[in-house]
PAMIVO-728099 format. One record per residue: x, y, z of N, C-alpha, C, CB in turn; residue in three letters. Coordinates in Angstrom, 2 decimals. Glycine has a CB too. Example, Ala and Ser with C-alpha at 12.3 -4.5 7.8 and 13.67 -1.06 7.14 Angstrom:
<atoms>
+---------+---------+---------+---------+---------+---------+---------+---------+---------+---------+---------+---------+------+
:      nX :      nY :      nZ :     caX :     caY :     caZ :      cX :      cY :      cZ :     cbX :     cbY :     cbZ : code :
+---------+---------+---------+---------+---------+---------+---------+---------+---------+---------+---------+---------+------+
:   13.19 :   -5.69 :    7.80 :   12.30 :   -4.50 :    7.80 :   13.20 :   -3.30 :    7.80 :   11.31 :   -4.47 :    9.05 :  ALA :
:   12.85 :   -2.25 :    7.08 :   13.67 :   -1.06 :    7.14 :   12.90 :    0.03 :    7.87 :   14.08 :   -0.60 :    5.72 :  SER :
+---------+---------+---------+---------+---------+---------+---------+---------+---------+---------+---------+---------+------+
</atoms>
This chain:
<atoms>
+---------+---------+---------+---------+---------+---------+---------+---------+---------+---------+---------+---------+------+
:      nX :      nY :      nZ :     caX :     caY :     caZ :      cX :      cY :      cZ :     cbX :     cbY :     cbZ : code :
+---------+---------+---------+---------+---------+---------+---------+---------+---------+---------+---------+---------+------+
:  -50.33 :  121.09 :   84.39 :  -51.75 :  120.98 :   84.12 :  -52.07 :  119.51 :   83.86 :  -52.16 :  121.89 :   82.90 :  MET :
:  -53.03 :  118.94 :   84.57 :  -53.35 :  117.53 :   84.37 :  -54.02 :  117.29 :   83.02 :  -54.25 :  117.04 :   85.50 :  PRO :
:  -53.82 :  116.09 :   82.53 :  -54.44 :  115.71 :   81.26 :  -55.93 :  115.56 :   81.48 :  -53.81 :  114.39 :   80.70 :  VAL :
:  -56.70 :  116.13 :   80.58 :  -58.14 :  116.05 :   80.71 :  -58.60 :  114.62 :   80.49 :  -58.83 :  117.00 :   79.73 :  GLN :
:  -59.62 :  114.22 :   81.24 :  -60.11 :  112.84 :   81.13 :  -60.63 :  112.52 :   79.74 :  -61.20 :  112.60 :   82.15 :  ARG :
:  -61.31 :  113.45 :   79.11 :  -61.87 :  113.19 :   77.79 :  -60.76 :  112.96 :   76.77 :  -62.76 :  114.37 :   77.34 :  ALA :
:  -59.70 :  113.73 :   76.87 :  -58.59 :  113.58 :   75.94 :  -57.90 :  112.23 :   76.14 :  -57.58 :  114.72 :   76.11 :  ARG :
:  -57.68 :  111.85 :   77.38 :  -57.05 :  110.56 :   77.68 :  -57.94 :  109.41 :   77.21 :  -56.77 :  110.43 :   79.20 :  LYS :
:  -59.23 :  109.53 :   77.43 :  -60.18 :  108.51 :   76.98 :  -60.15 :  108.39 :   75.46 :  -61.61 :  108.83 :   77.47 :  TYR :
:  -60.09 :  109.51 :   74.77 :  -60.03 :  109.52 :   73.31 :  -58.74 :  108.84 :   72.83 :  -60.11 :  110.96 :   72.77 :  HIS :
:  -57.61 :  109.16 :   73.45 :  -56.35 :  108.54 :   73.06 :  -56.38 :  107.03 :   73.29 :  -55.18 :  109.17 :   73.84 :  GLN :
:  -56.98 :  106.59 :   74.39 :  -57.08 :  105.15 :   74.65 :  -57.95 :  104.47 :   73.60 :  -57.66 :  104.91 :   76.05 :  ASP :
:  -59.04 :  105.11 :   73.21 :  -59.91 :  104.53 :   72.17 :  -59.20 :  104.45 :   70.83 :  -61.19 :  105.35 :   72.03 :  ARG :
:  -58.47 :  105.50 :   70.47 :  -57.73 :  105.51 :   69.21 :  -56.65 :  104.43 :   69.23 :  -57.09 :  106.90 :   68.95 :  VAL :
:  -55.94 :  104.30 :   70.35 :  -54.89 :  103.27 :   70.46 :  -55.48 :  101.87 :   70.34 :  -54.14 :  103.41 :   71.81 :  ALA :
:  -56.61 :  101.64 :   70.96 :  -57.27 :  100.33 :   70.89 :  -57.74 :  100.03 :   69.46 :  -58.47 :  100.27 :   71.86 :  GLU :
:  -58.29 :  101.04 :   68.79 :  -58.74 :  100.85 :   67.41 :  -57.54 :  100.59 :   66.49 :  -59.52 :  102.09 :   66.93 :  THR :
:  -56.45 :  101.32 :   66.70 :  -55.24 :  101.08 :   65.91 :  -54.75 :   99.64 :   66.11 :  -54.14 :  102.08 :   66.30 :  LEU :
:  -54.76 :   99.19 :   67.36 :  -54.30 :   97.82 :   67.66 :  -55.16 :   96.79 :   66.94 :  -54.31 :   97.57 :   69.17 :  ARG :
:  -56.48 :   96.96 :   67.01 :  -57.39 :   96.01 :   66.35 :  -57.21 :   96.01 :   64.83 :  -58.84 :   96.34 :   66.71 :  ASP :
:  -57.15 :   97.19 :   64.25 :  -57.07 :   97.29 :   62.78 :  -55.73 :   96.78 :   62.25 :  -57.28 :   98.74 :   62.34 :  GLU :
:  -54.64 :   97.12 :   62.93 :  -53.33 :   96.66 :   62.48 :  -53.21 :   95.15 :   62.67 :  -52.19 :   97.39 :   63.24 :  ILE :
:  -53.78 :   94.62 :   63.74 :  -53.78 :   93.16 :   63.94 :  -54.52 :   92.46 :   62.81 :  -54.42 :   92.80 :   65.30 :  SER :
:  -55.66 :   93.02 :   62.41 :  -56.43 :   92.45 :   61.31 :  -55.62 :   92.47 :   60.02 :  -57.74 :   93.20 :   61.11 :  THR :
:  -54.92 :   93.56 :   59.77 :  -54.11 :   93.65 :   58.56 :  -52.97 :   92.64 :   58.57 :  -53.56 :   95.07 :   58.40 :  MET :
:  -52.31 :   92.48 :   59.71 :  -51.20 :   91.53 :   59.80 :  -51.69 :   90.10 :   59.59 :  -50.49 :   91.66 :   61.16 :  ILE :
:  -52.86 :   89.79 :   60.13 :  -53.39 :   88.42 :   60.04 :  -53.75 :   88.03 :   58.62 :  -54.60 :   88.28 :   60.91 :  GLU :
:  -54.30 :   88.95 :   57.82 :  -54.78 :   88.50 :   56.54 :  -54.52 :   89.37 :   55.34 :  -56.16 :   88.30 :   56.63 :  GLY :
:  -54.43 :   90.66 :   55.50 :  -54.37 :   91.55 :   54.34 :  -52.97 :   91.76 :   53.79 :  -54.96 :   92.86 :   54.69 :  GLU :
:  -51.98 :   91.72 :   54.65 :  -50.61 :   91.92 :   54.18 :  -50.09 :   90.59 :   53.65 :  -49.68 :   92.47 :   55.32 :  LEU :
:  -49.75 :   90.56 :   52.38 :  -49.36 :   89.30 :   51.74 :  -47.85 :   89.15 :   51.61 :  -50.00 :   89.19 :   50.38 :  SER :
:  -47.10 :   89.89 :   52.39 :  -45.65 :   89.80 :   52.33 :  -45.20 :   88.47 :   52.96 :  -44.99 :   91.01 :   53.06 :  ASP :
:  -44.44 :   87.66 :   52.24 :  -44.02 :   86.37 :   52.80 :  -43.04 :   86.49 :   53.96 :  -43.38 :   85.53 :   51.71 :  PRO :
:  -42.46 :   87.67 :   54.16 :  -41.53 :   87.86 :   55.29 :  -42.25 :   87.93 :   56.63 :  -40.71 :   89.12 :   55.08 :  ARG :
:  -43.55 :   88.20 :   56.59 :  -44.30 :   88.33 :   57.84 :  -44.67 :   86.94 :   58.33 :  -45.57 :   89.21 :   57.65 :  ILE :
:  -44.11 :   86.57 :   59.47 :  -44.46 :   85.29 :   60.08 :  -45.61 :   85.53 :   61.06 :  -43.22 :   84.63 :   60.81 :  SER :
:  -45.97 :   84.50 :   61.83 :  -47.09 :   84.64 :   62.76 :  -46.76 :   85.70 :   63.79 :  -47.41 :   83.28 :   63.45 :  PHE :
:  -47.53 :   86.78 :   63.78 :  -47.28 :   87.90 :   64.68 :  -48.60 :   88.54 :   65.08 :  -46.35 :   88.94 :   64.01 :  ALA :
:  -48.56 :   89.24 :   66.20 :  -49.73 :   90.00 :   66.63 :  -49.28 :   91.25 :   67.36 :  -50.65 :   89.14 :   67.54 :  TYR :
:  -50.18 :   92.22 :   67.43 :  -49.88 :   93.50 :   68.07 :  -50.16 :   93.34 :   69.56 :  -50.72 :   94.67 :   67.46 :  VAL :
:  -49.13 :   93.55 :   70.37 :  -49.31 :   93.40 :   71.81 :  -49.70 :   94.72 :   72.48 :  -48.05 :   92.85 :   72.44 :  SER :
:  -49.22 :   95.84 :   71.93 :  -49.51 :   97.12 :   72.57 :  -49.32 :   98.25 :   71.57 :  -48.62 :   97.33 :   73.81 :  GLU :
:  -50.13 :   99.29 :   71.71 :  -49.97 :  100.52 :   70.93 :  -49.87 :  101.66 :   71.92 :  -51.15 :  100.73 :   69.91 :  VAL :
:  -48.81 :  102.45 :   71.80 :  -48.60 :  103.59 :   72.69 :  -48.63 :  104.84 :   71.85 :  -47.26 :  103.47 :   73.49 :  VAL :
:  -49.61 :  105.70 :   72.12 :  -49.71 :  106.99 :   71.42 :  -48.97 :  108.06 :   72.21 :  -51.20 :  107.39 :   71.22 :  LEU :
:  -48.26 :  108.93 :   71.50 :  -47.65 :  110.07 :   72.15 :  -48.76 :  111.05 :   72.53 :  -46.58 :  110.76 :   71.24 :  ASN :
:  -48.53 :  111.90 :   73.53 :  -49.60 :  112.79 :   74.00 :  -50.28 :  113.62 :   72.92 :  -49.06 :  113.70 :   75.02 :  PRO :
:  -49.58 :  114.07 :   71.91 :  -50.20 :  114.86 :   70.86 :  -50.84 :  114.04 :   69.77 :  -49.18 :  115.76 :   70.25 :  GLY :
:  -50.77 :  112.72 :   69.87 :  -51.31 :  111.77 :   68.89 :  -50.70 :  111.95 :   67.50 :  -52.81 :  111.92 :   68.80 :  SER :
:  -49.47 :  112.46 :   67.46 :  -48.80 :  112.62 :   66.18 :  -48.03 :  111.37 :   65.78 :  -47.87 :  113.82 :   66.22 :  LYS :
:  -47.66 :  110.56 :   66.76 :  -46.93 :  109.33 :   66.46 :  -47.38 :  108.23 :   67.40 :  -45.40 :  109.56 :   66.57 :  SER :
:  -47.19 :  106.99 :   66.94 :  -47.59 :  105.83 :   67.74 :  -46.50 :  104.78 :   67.63 :  -48.95 :  105.26 :   67.26 :  ALA :
:  -46.19 :  104.16 :   68.77 :  -45.27 :  103.03 :   68.79 :  -46.10 :  101.77 :   68.85 :  -44.26 :  103.11 :   70.00 :  ARG :
:  -45.89 :  100.88 :   67.90 :  -46.64 :   99.62 :   67.84 :  -45.68 :   98.51 :   68.20 :  -47.27 :   99.39 :   66.42 :  ILE :
:  -46.01 :   97.79 :   69.28 :  -45.18 :   96.68 :   69.75 :  -45.75 :   95.38 :   69.20 :  -45.11 :   96.65 :   71.30 :  TYR :
:  -44.91 :   94.64 :   68.49 :  -45.30 :   93.42 :   67.81 :  -44.64 :   92.23 :   68.51 :  -44.91 :   93.46 :   66.31 :  ILE :
:  -45.43 :   91.18 :   68.77 :  -44.89 :   89.94 :   69.29 :  -44.88 :   88.93 :   68.15 :  -45.72 :   89.41 :   70.51 :  THR :
:  -43.71 :   88.37 :   67.88 :  -43.53 :   87.43 :   66.77 :  -43.19 :   86.07 :   67.36 :  -42.42 :   87.91 :   65.79 :  VAL :
:  -43.93 :   85.05 :   66.93 :  -43.61 :   83.68 :   67.33 :  -42.56 :   83.14 :   66.38 :  -44.88 :   82.78 :   67.34 :  ASP :
:  -41.38 :   82.97 :   66.88 :  -40.29 :   82.48 :   66.04 :  -38.96 :   82.93 :   66.60 :  -40.46 :   82.95 :   64.60 :  GLY :
:  -37.92 :   82.69 :   65.82 :  -36.58 :   83.04 :   66.27 :  -36.24 :   84.49 :   65.91 :  -35.54 :   82.09 :   65.65 :  ASN :
:  -35.01 :   84.88 :   66.18 :  -34.57 :   86.25 :   65.91 :  -34.67 :   86.62 :   64.44 :  -33.14 :   86.44 :   66.38 :  GLU :
:  -34.38 :   85.67 :   63.57 :  -34.44 :   85.94 :   62.13 :  -35.88 :   86.23 :   61.68 :  -33.88 :   84.75 :   61.33 :  GLU :
:  -36.84 :   85.47 :   62.22 :  -38.25 :   85.72 :   61.91 :  -38.68 :   87.09 :   62.41 :  -39.14 :   84.63 :   62.53 :  ASP :
:  -38.23 :   87.45 :   63.60 :  -38.58 :   88.75 :   64.16 :  -38.03 :   89.88 :   63.28 :  -38.05 :   88.89 :   65.59 :  GLN :
:  -36.79 :   89.72 :   62.87 :  -36.16 :   90.77 :   62.05 :  -36.85 :   90.91 :   60.70 :  -34.67 :   90.45 :   61.85 :  LYS :
:  -37.16 :   89.78 :   60.04 :  -37.80 :   89.86 :   58.73 :  -39.22 :   90.41 :   58.84 :  -37.82 :   88.47 :   58.06 :  SER :
:  -39.95 :   90.05 :   59.90 :  -41.30 :   90.57 :   60.10 :  -41.26 :   92.07 :   60.33 :  -41.98 :   89.87 :   61.29 :  THR :
:  -40.32 :   92.53 :   61.13 :  -40.19 :   93.96 :   61.40 :  -39.85 :   94.73 :   60.12 :  -39.13 :   94.21 :   62.47 :  LEU :
:  -38.96 :   94.18 :   59.30 :  -38.60 :   94.83 :   58.03 :  -39.81 :   94.91 :   57.10 :  -37.45 :   94.06 :   57.34 :  GLU :
:  -40.60 :   93.84 :   57.05 :  -41.79 :   93.84 :   56.19 :  -42.82 :   94.86 :   56.66 :  -42.42 :   92.44 :   56.16 :  ALA :
:  -43.00 :   94.98 :   57.97 :  -43.98 :   95.94 :   58.50 :  -43.51 :   97.38 :   58.25 :  -44.20 :   95.70 :   60.00 :  LEU :
:  -42.23 :   97.61 :   58.38 :  -41.70 :   98.96 :   58.10 :  -41.88 :   99.29 :   56.62 :  -40.19 :   99.06 :   58.50 :  VAL :
:  -41.69 :   98.30 :   55.76 :  -41.88 :   98.52 :   54.33 :  -43.35 :   98.79 :   53.99 :  -41.38 :   97.31 :   53.53 :  ALA :
:  -44.27 :   98.20 :   54.75 :  -45.70 :   98.36 :   54.48 :  -46.32 :   99.50 :   55.28 :  -46.43 :   97.08 :   54.80 :  ALA :
:  -45.52 :  100.31 :   55.92 :  -46.03 :  101.38 :   56.79 :  -46.95 :  102.34 :   56.05 :  -44.87 :  102.15 :   57.39 :  ARG :
:  -46.61 :  102.74 :   54.84 :  -47.45 :  103.66 :   54.07 :  -48.80 :  103.06 :   53.73 :  -46.73 :  104.07 :   52.79 :  GLY :
:  -48.80 :  101.82 :   53.30 :  -50.07 :  101.13 :   53.00 :  -50.93 :  101.03 :   54.25 :  -49.81 :   99.73 :   52.42 :  TYR :
:  -50.31 :  100.70 :   55.38 :  -51.05 :  100.56 :   56.64 :  -51.67 :  101.89 :   57.04 :  -50.13 :  100.04 :   57.76 :  ILE :
:  -50.91 :  102.98 :   56.94 :  -51.45 :  104.29 :   57.30 :  -52.60 :  104.69 :   56.39 :  -50.35 :  105.36 :   57.25 :  ARG :
:  -52.45 :  104.46 :   55.08 :  -53.50 :  104.79 :   54.12 :  -54.78 :  104.00 :   54.41 :  -53.03 :  104.52 :   52.68 :  HIS :
:  -54.63 :  102.72 :   54.67 :  -55.79 :  101.88 :   54.97 :  -56.45 :  102.28 :   56.29 :  -55.39 :  100.41 :   55.01 :  THR :
:  -55.64 :  102.63 :   57.29 :  -56.20 :  103.09 :   58.57 :  -57.00 :  104.37 :   58.40 :  -55.08 :  103.31 :   59.58 :  LEU :
:  -56.52 :  105.27 :   57.56 :  -57.24 :  106.53 :   57.33 :  -58.61 :  106.26 :   56.71 :  -56.42 :  107.47 :   56.42 :  LYS :
:  -58.65 :  105.34 :   55.75 :  -59.94 :  105.01 :   55.13 :  -60.89 :  104.31 :   56.11 :  -59.71 :  104.12 :   53.90 :  GLU :
:  -60.37 :  103.38 :   56.86 :  -61.23 :  102.60 :   57.77 :  -61.72 :  103.40 :   58.97 :  -60.49 :  101.39 :   58.25 :  ARG :
:  -60.81 :  104.16 :   59.57 :  -61.17 :  104.87 :   60.79 :  -61.88 :  106.19 :   60.52 :  -59.93 :  105.13 :   61.61 :  MET :
:  -61.72 :  106.73 :   59.33 :  -62.39 :  107.97 :   58.99 :  -61.86 :  109.16 :   59.77 :  -63.86 :  107.83 :   59.22 :  GLY :
:  -60.59 :  109.15 :   60.10 :  -60.02 :  110.27 :   60.83 :  -59.18 :  111.13 :   59.89 :  -59.16 :  109.78 :   62.02 :  ILE :
:  -58.98 :  112.37 :   60.29 :  -58.28 :  113.32 :   59.45 :  -56.78 :  113.03 :   59.40 :  -58.53 :  114.74 :   59.94 :  ARG :
:  -56.23 :  112.68 :   60.56 :  -54.78 :  112.48 :   60.64 :  -54.48 :  111.14 :   61.30 :  -54.10 :  113.64 :   61.41 :  TYR :
:  -53.73 :  110.30 :   60.61 :  -53.29 :  109.02 :   61.18 :  -51.90 :  109.25 :   61.74 :  -53.30 :  107.86 :   60.10 :  VAL :
:  -51.65 :  108.81 :   62.97 :  -50.32 :  109.04 :   63.56 :  -49.21 :  108.35 :   62.77 :  -50.30 :  108.55 :   65.00 :  PRO :
:  -48.02 :  108.88 :   62.87 :  -46.84 :  108.26 :   62.27 :  -46.58 :  106.96 :   63.04 :  -45.59 :  109.23 :   62.31 :  GLU :
:  -46.39 :  105.87 :   62.31 :  -46.26 :  104.55 :   62.94 :  -44.80 :  104.14 :   63.01 :  -47.07 :  103.50 :   62.17 :  LEU :
:  -44.41 :  103.64 :   64.17 :  -43.08 :  103.04 :   64.31 :  -43.27 :  101.67 :   64.95 :  -42.09 :  103.95 :   65.16 :  SER :
:  -42.70 :  100.66 :   64.33 :  -42.87 :   99.28 :   64.79 :  -41.67 :   98.85 :   65.61 :  -43.07 :   98.34 :   63.60 :  PHE :
:  -41.96 :   98.13 :   66.69 :  -40.91 :   97.62 :   67.59 :  -41.26 :   96.20 :   67.98 :  -40.76 :   98.53 :   68.85 :  HIS :
:  -40.24 :   95.38 :   68.21 :  -40.45 :   94.02 :   68.69 :  -40.69 :   94.09 :   70.20 :  -39.23 :   93.10 :   68.34 :  ILE :
:  -41.75 :   93.45 :   70.66 :  -42.08 :   93.41 :   72.08 :  -41.27 :   92.29 :   72.73 :  -43.61 :   93.20 :   72.31 :  ASP :
:  -40.38 :   92.67 :   73.60 :  -39.51 :   91.70 :   74.26 :  -39.95 :   91.41 :   75.69 :  -38.08 :   92.19 :   74.26 :  LYS :
:  -41.10 :   91.86 :   76.08 :  -41.55 :   91.68 :   77.47 :  -41.79 :   90.20 :   77.80 :  -42.83 :   92.47 :   77.71 :  SER :
:  -42.27 :   89.42 :   76.84 :  -42.51 :   87.99 :   77.10 :  -41.19 :   87.26 :   77.33 :  -43.28 :   87.35 :   75.93 :  GLU :
:  -40.17 :   87.59 :   76.54 :  -38.86 :   86.97 :   76.74 :  -38.27 :   87.37 :   78.09 :  -37.90 :   87.37 :   75.61 :  ASN :
:  -38.42 :   88.63 :   78.46 :  -37.91 :   89.08 :   79.75 :  -38.65 :   88.40 :   80.90 :  -38.04 :   90.60 :   79.87 :  LEU :
:  -39.95 :   88.21 :   80.74 :  -40.74 :   87.55 :   81.78 :  -40.26 :   86.11 :   81.98 :  -42.24 :   87.57 :   81.42 :  LYS :
:  -40.02 :   85.41 :   80.87 :  -39.54 :   84.03 :   80.97 :  -38.16 :   83.99 :   81.63 :  -39.50 :   83.37 :   79.58 :  MET :
:  -37.29 :   84.93 :   81.30 :  -35.94 :   84.97 :   81.89 :  -36.01 :   85.25 :   83.38 :  -35.09 :   86.04 :   81.19 :  ARG :
:  -36.88 :   86.15 :   83.80 :  -37.03 :   86.45 :   85.23 :  -37.55 :   85.23 :   85.97 :  -37.98 :   87.65 :   85.44 :  ILE :
:  -38.54 :   84.55 :   85.39 :  -39.05 :   83.33 :   86.03 :  -37.95 :   82.28 :   86.17 :  -40.22 :   82.76 :   85.22 :  ASP :
:  -37.13 :   82.15 :   85.13 :  -36.02 :   81.18 :   85.19 :  -35.05 :   81.53 :   86.30 :  -35.29 :   81.13 :   83.84 :  GLU :
:  -34.69 :   82.81 :   86.41 :  -33.76 :   83.23 :   87.45 :  -34.35 :   83.06 :   88.85 :  -33.36 :   84.68 :   87.24 :  LEU :
:  -35.63 :   83.34 :   89.00 :  -36.27 :   83.14 :   90.30 :  -36.30 :   81.66 :   90.67 :  -37.69 :   83.71 :   90.30 :  LEU :
:  -36.53 :   80.80 :   89.69 :  -36.51 :   79.36 :   89.95 :  -35.14 :   78.89 :   90.39 :  -36.93 :   78.59 :   88.71 :  GLY :
:  -34.09 :   79.39 :   89.75 :  -32.72 :   79.05 :   90.15 :  -32.44 :   79.52 :   91.57 :  -31.71 :   79.66 :   89.18 :  ARG :
:  -32.90 :   80.72 :   91.87 :  -32.66 :   81.27 :   93.20 :  -33.36 :   80.45 :   94.27 :  -33.12 :   82.73 :   93.26 :  MET :
:  -34.56 :   79.97 :   93.99 :  -35.29 :   79.13 :   94.94 :  -34.54 :   77.83 :   95.19 :  -36.70 :   78.83 :   94.42 :  LYS :
:  -34.04 :   77.23 :   94.11 :  -33.30 :   75.97 :   94.26 :  -32.04 :   76.16 :   95.08 :  -32.94 :   75.41 :   92.88 :  LYS :
:  -31.36 :   77.27 :   94.88 :  -30.13 :   77.53 :   95.64 :  -30.40 :   77.83 :   97.10 :  -29.37 :   78.68 :   95.02 :  ARG :
:  -31.52 :   78.46 :   97.39 :  -31.79 :   78.86 :   98.76 :  -32.29 :   77.70 :   99.62 :  -32.80 :   79.97 :   98.78 :  SER :
:  -32.70 :   76.61 :   99.00 :  -33.15 :   75.46 :   99.78 :  -31.95 :   74.85 :  100.50 :  -33.83 :   74.40 :   98.87 :  ARG :
:  -32.18 :   74.50 :  101.74 :  -31.11 :   73.83 :  102.49 :  -31.20 :   72.33 :  102.23 :  -31.19 :   74.15 :  104.02 :  SER :
:  -30.11 :   71.60 :  102.45 :  -30.13 :   70.15 :  102.21 :  -31.17 :   69.43 :  103.07 :  -28.77 :   69.56 :  102.46 :  PRO :
:  -31.50 :   69.97 :  104.22 :  -32.49 :   69.33 :  105.09 :  -33.87 :   69.37 :  104.44 :  -32.53 :   70.01 :  106.47 :  VAL :
:  -34.19 :   70.47 :  103.75 :  -35.49 :   70.60 :  103.12 :  -35.64 :   69.69 :  101.90 :  -35.73 :   72.03 :  102.72 :  GLU :
:  -34.56 :   69.40 :  101.23 :  -34.66 :   68.60 :  100.02 :  -34.88 :   67.13 :  100.32 :  -33.41 :   68.76 :   99.19 :  THR :
:  -34.47 :   66.66 :  101.49 :  -34.71 :   65.26 :  101.85 :  -36.08 :   65.15 :  102.49 :  -33.62 :   64.72 :  102.80 :  THR :
:  -36.66 :   63.97 :  102.39 :  -37.98 :   63.76 :  102.97 :  -37.85 :   63.69 :  104.49 :  -38.64 :   62.45 :  102.42 :  ALA :
:  -38.71 :   64.37 :  105.22 :  -38.60 :   64.35 :  106.67 :  -38.97 :   62.95 :  107.21 :  -39.52 :   65.43 :  107.31 :  PRO :
:  -38.23 :   62.54 :  108.20 :  -38.50 :   61.23 :  108.81 :  -39.76 :   61.33 :  109.65 :  -37.30 :   60.75 :  109.68 :  ALA :
:  -40.61 :   60.33 :  109.55 :  -41.84 :   60.33 :  110.33 :  -41.58 :   59.64 :  111.65 :  -43.00 :   59.63 :  109.56 :  THR :
:  -41.88 :   60.33 :  112.68 :  -41.72 :   59.74 :  114.01 :  -43.10 :   59.51 :  114.58 :  -40.87 :   60.66 :  114.95 :  THR :
:  -43.24 :   58.40 :  115.24 :  -44.53 :   58.11 :  115.86 :  -44.38 :   58.37 :  117.35 :  -44.99 :   56.63 :  115.59 :  THR :
:  -45.19 :   59.23 :  117.81 :  -45.18 :   59.56 :  119.23 :  -46.32 :   58.81 :  119.91 :  -45.30 :   61.10 :  119.45 :  GLU :
:  -46.08 :   58.34 :  121.06 :  -47.17 :   57.64 :  121.77 :  -48.27 :   58.61 :  122.13 :  -46.64 :   56.95 :  123.05 :  PRO :
:  -49.46 :   58.13 :  121.97 :  -50.62 :   58.97 :  122.31 :  -50.82 :   58.94 :  123.81 :  -51.91 :   58.49 :  121.57 :  GLU :
:  -51.08 :   60.07 :  124.33 :  -51.29 :   60.19 :  125.78 :  -52.75 :   60.50 :  126.02 :  -50.38 :   61.29 :  126.42 :  VAL :
:  -53.36 :   59.70 :  126.87 :  -54.77 :   59.95 :  127.19 :  -54.86 :   60.80 :  128.42 :  -55.53 :   58.63 :  127.39 :  GLU :
:  -55.70 :   61.76 :  128.36 :  -55.92 :   62.62 :  129.51 :  -57.15 :   62.13 :  130.29 :  -56.10 :   64.10 :  129.07 :  LEU :
:  -56.99 :   61.96 :  131.57 :  -58.10 :   61.51 :  132.40 :  -58.67 :   62.71 :  133.13 :  -57.65 :   60.42 :  133.41 :  LYS :
:  -59.99 :   62.81 :  133.11 :  -60.61 :   63.96 :  133.79 :  -60.64 :   63.81 :  135.28 :  -62.00 :   64.16 :  133.29 :  PRO :
+---------+---------+---------+---------+---------+---------+---------+---------+---------+---------+---------+---------+------+
</atoms>
């Protein structure tokens, strides 16, 4: 049975609202010093809207990512309570936080493609082509 359009539209709206509200909380309301500069890159709701996976992008090294994730997991109850008050919904989905690694993977793929391009070039292409001057030929009618 296909998913009804209204239900899918509702889930997309809820996911977008969750992303906006959690981003706002991370930017200013959560005062945990373990949280470094981070933002919500994506929110994925399960079909029944009982749980949501929140993908966080953290600017920093692995240690910053780990400490930010630990702080967000510790603040999960506060975040859910605040979301319930702000959104005015009966049930807030169970939140699970994950580090978004898509940007790192994208950079790695670009790096590998660049290496592959360099390897595939032949030595003739890397040198500047010699310019030859050909005599111009005039055509007489």
